[in-house]
N, C-alpha and C positions, 0 to 999 in steps of 0.2 A: 452608195458611191464613195466607198472606202476600201483601202488596200486589204487584200486577203492574206493570210499567213505566208503565201508564197511570193508576195510582193506584186501580183497582178492588179491592174489598175482599171478604172473604168475610163473609157476614153471617146464615148461619144461618137461623133460621126468621124470615122477616120478615112483618109484617102491616101493612096501611095505610101503604105507603111513600109518601114524596115523592121524585120523580125528582130525580136529582142527576148532576152532572158533576164540576166543580172549583170551587174557592172560596177565599175569604179569611175568616178568623174575626174576630169582632167581639166577643167577649167571652171570657170564658174559658169523686168526687164524692164504712164502712157502719156505724156502731154506736150511745139516747136516751130520757124519762119521759112526760110528757103533753103534749098539743098546746099549744104556748104561743103567745098571741095578742098581737101587738105593737099591735094597734089596741085602742081603748077599747069597741068592739062586743063583745057577749056571745059566748062560745065556740060557742053553738049556731048562730051565722050560718054556721059552716064546713059544717053538713049540711041547713040550711033549704032547702027547694025541691028536693031530692033525691029520687029514687024510693026506696021501701023497699029494694029490693035494692041500690042504690048505697050507701044508708046502712049497711047491712049488711055490704056489702064492705070499706067503710072501716073498721069495727069489726074485722073479721076480720084485715085487713092490719095494723091497730095491735096487735092481741093477739098475733099471731105475732111482731113485732118485740119488744114491750116485755116480754111474759111468755115467749115462747119462746126467741127468739134472745138477747135480754139477761138475762132472768130465768132461763133454763135449764130452762124447764117442758117437759119432753119429752111430757107429755099433751096440751098445747096444740098442739104440732106434729104429733102423731099424729092428732089430732081435725081440724085446719083446714088441713093441707097434703096434697095427693094423693099417693099412692105414686110416680106418674109425673111429679112435678113437674120441670118443665123449667128448668134453672139456666143463666143467662147470667153470674153473677158469676164472675170470673176466678180466684177462690181456692177456692170451694166445688165439690164433685163433684155430679154430677147425681142427681136423685131425691130423695124425702124423706129416705131414710138418707144421702145426702150432706149435707143441711142438719142433720140430726142429728149427724153426725161433726163438722160445723163448729162447731155449738154446744158439743160437748164440748170441743173445743180451746180455744174462748173460756174456757169455765168453768175449764179447767185453768190457763189464764193468769190467773185472778182475775176474770173477767167484764168487763164494760164499762158504761158510761153512755150514756144516748140522751135527746135532746130532739128531739121532732117538731114543727117549726114551721109547717109547711103540709101540708094534706091535701086531695087532689082526687079525685074520682070521675067517671069517663066511661064509661058503660054497664059492660063488665066488666073496665074497667082502674081501678085505684088508684094514684096518685103520692103519695109522701111526701118532703117536703124536710126533711132532718134533720141533726143533728151527732151523732157518735158519739165516744166517749172524752173525755178532760179533758186540759188543759194542752197540752204540745208533741204529744200523741198525739191531738189532736182533728181529726176529719176532718167534711167537709161531704159530704154525700151526696144523690142523688136515687135512690130506689127505685121502681121501676115493677113492678106486679104484674097478671097476668091471673088472673081467678077463673073456676071452673067449679062450679056447684052449692053455692057457699057455701064453696068451699075455694080455696086458693091453688094455681094449676095452672102459672104460669110466672113468672119474675123477671128483670128487668134492673135494672142499677144502674151508677153511676160515683161515684168519691169523689176528694177532694182535700184536702190539708192546709189547715186553717182559717186564715184571716188576719182579725185584728181590725181595728178602725177605726183605730188608731194607726199601723198598718203598711200602710193602704191609701191610695192616692193621692186617692180621692173621700171619705175620711172616714166611710165606711160599713163595716159588718162584711159578711161574706158571707151573713149569714142575717136581718138585721133588715129593717125596712121593713114595707110593708102586707101584712096577712093576710086582709083582709076580702073575701070572695067575693061579687060583685054581678053584676048584668047576666046572669043565666043564660039569659035569653031571646035573648041575643047570642052565646052559646057557638059557634054555627056560623060566625057572621060573623067572630067573632074568631079562630077556628081557621083560616078562609080567609086572613085578613089576615096572620097570623103565618107560615103555611106559604109563602105567596107571597113574603113578605119573605126567609125564609130561602133559598128557591129563587134569587131575584134578586140578593141581596147576598151571602149566604154561599156559594153554590154557583156562581153564574154570575159573582160578582165585580163586580157593578155597584154601586161604592161612591157613585157620583153619585145613586143611589136612596135613600140613608139619610135624606135630609132629608123624603122623602115619606112615611116610616113613623114616625120618632122624633117624640115630642111635646115640648113646652116647659112646664115641666121635664121632663127625662128623667133619672131617678136610676139610678146604676149601682152595682152591687155585685161586679163583677169587680174585684178589689184592684189591678189594674194599669191601670185605665181610668177617667178622670175623669168626672164627671157631664156631661150635655148633648151635643148634636150635635158641638161642638168637640171635646169629650173623645174621643169616638168616632173622629173623623177623626184625631185627633193619635195615637191608639193605633194605628190602622192605618198611618200614616206611619212610627212608630217601629219597628213590627214589619218594615216593608219596609227601612227603613235599617239594620237589624241583620242583613239577609240571610236572615231567617226566612220560610219559606213555610208557610202554613197552609191546609189545604184540607178542604172538607166534600165527600164523595162520595156520601152519601145519608142520608135522614132517616127511619128506620123507625118511630120511636116518636113519636106525638103523643098527648097527654092534655089535654083542654080542659075547663074548667068555669066559665062565666061570663067574668069578665075576666081569667082566668089561662089561659095556654096553655105547656105544656110540650113541647118538642121535643128528642128524643135522636137525634144523629147520628153517623155514622162519618166517619172521614177521616184526616187525617195531618198531622204536623209535620215540617219538615226544615229543617237549617240548612246553607247553601251554604259551602264553604270554597275556599281559593285553590287547592288541589292534589288535591282530590277532588269527585266529583259528590255532590249533596245526597242524604243518606240519608233516606228517608221512614220515620218512625215511626208505626204505626198507632195512632190516637187517637180516643177518644170524647168527644163534646161534648155536654153536656145545659145547654140554654138555657131558662130559665123568664122569660116575658114576663107583666107586667100591662098590659092594655089599657084606655085611658081615652078615650072620645069618638074612636074610630077611630084612635088613634095609641098606639104603644108609650110607656108613661110610666114603666116601671120594669124593671129586668133582673137577674136572677141567674144564675150558671152554675157548672158544674163541669167540668173538662177532666182526662182521664186517659189517659196513654200506657200501651199494653198490649203485652206480648210474647205475640203470639198463639201461638207454639210451647209456651208454659208453661201454658196453660189446662188445667184438668184434665177436660175433657169435650170433646165435638164440637160443641156447640152453637154456637160463637162468641159474641162480646158481643151480638150482636143476633140 
């Protein structure tokens, strides 16, 4: 479960992959109450237009997180999580029992808080953009679930320490911004747009293609990157100047609903030194884009470095 010299990665069970080779990153993930809406539109906008199954899937995922994981309600987990639940979280063990054990540890530590900021459904997949914990322990996460027969069957995620607007170079938090889901008739078109950009820019490193994909304005929520095309270019230049190599090697997770597309990718971070070859650290990158009129208009992300040898199961992060 380690990177080869060519940067290939162990990716466990992969579904709907986007082909990958090497890349640079352009942006930069678990514990939250009800869905918060930063836009003035009513909360029901989040599920309007979904199929009954997709709406039910969102509610199942939400209940397991809020009532099961955070609330410690074992009955909810036994009801809504399959016994053979496939776990990709790097801290929890496999199966429903692994999740129950993880919940027991959380409850013994005094529990946690959760705020779910965005919820998306895409056939049998549900993605949640959330913050867990409070204060210095607050983490931003993306959770992705696959459902079977109304139960959670598989889970992927990533987390990163929360950064507020005061400490962000762009003046935004990692979770504020638009929440309104529109243009569901353009879901597949937007999915293609974002996955093509990820392949060309993040994987193949064609930085000159950025202006073909980014809108104006372009709102950035990665705390190290300024808004706009100029901010994105400046970020890439700064990373290169620091001797940091960032690579995307594959993008196994894609969840799209209307104007929002989430891509979960595997890759690496490495820093060159004067007396040693760069050491590649396996890293997962979750990038969420809001698309407006055929361009990326807003971006959120989570980046997590992972020790593959410390994962308590054989499924890998993907």
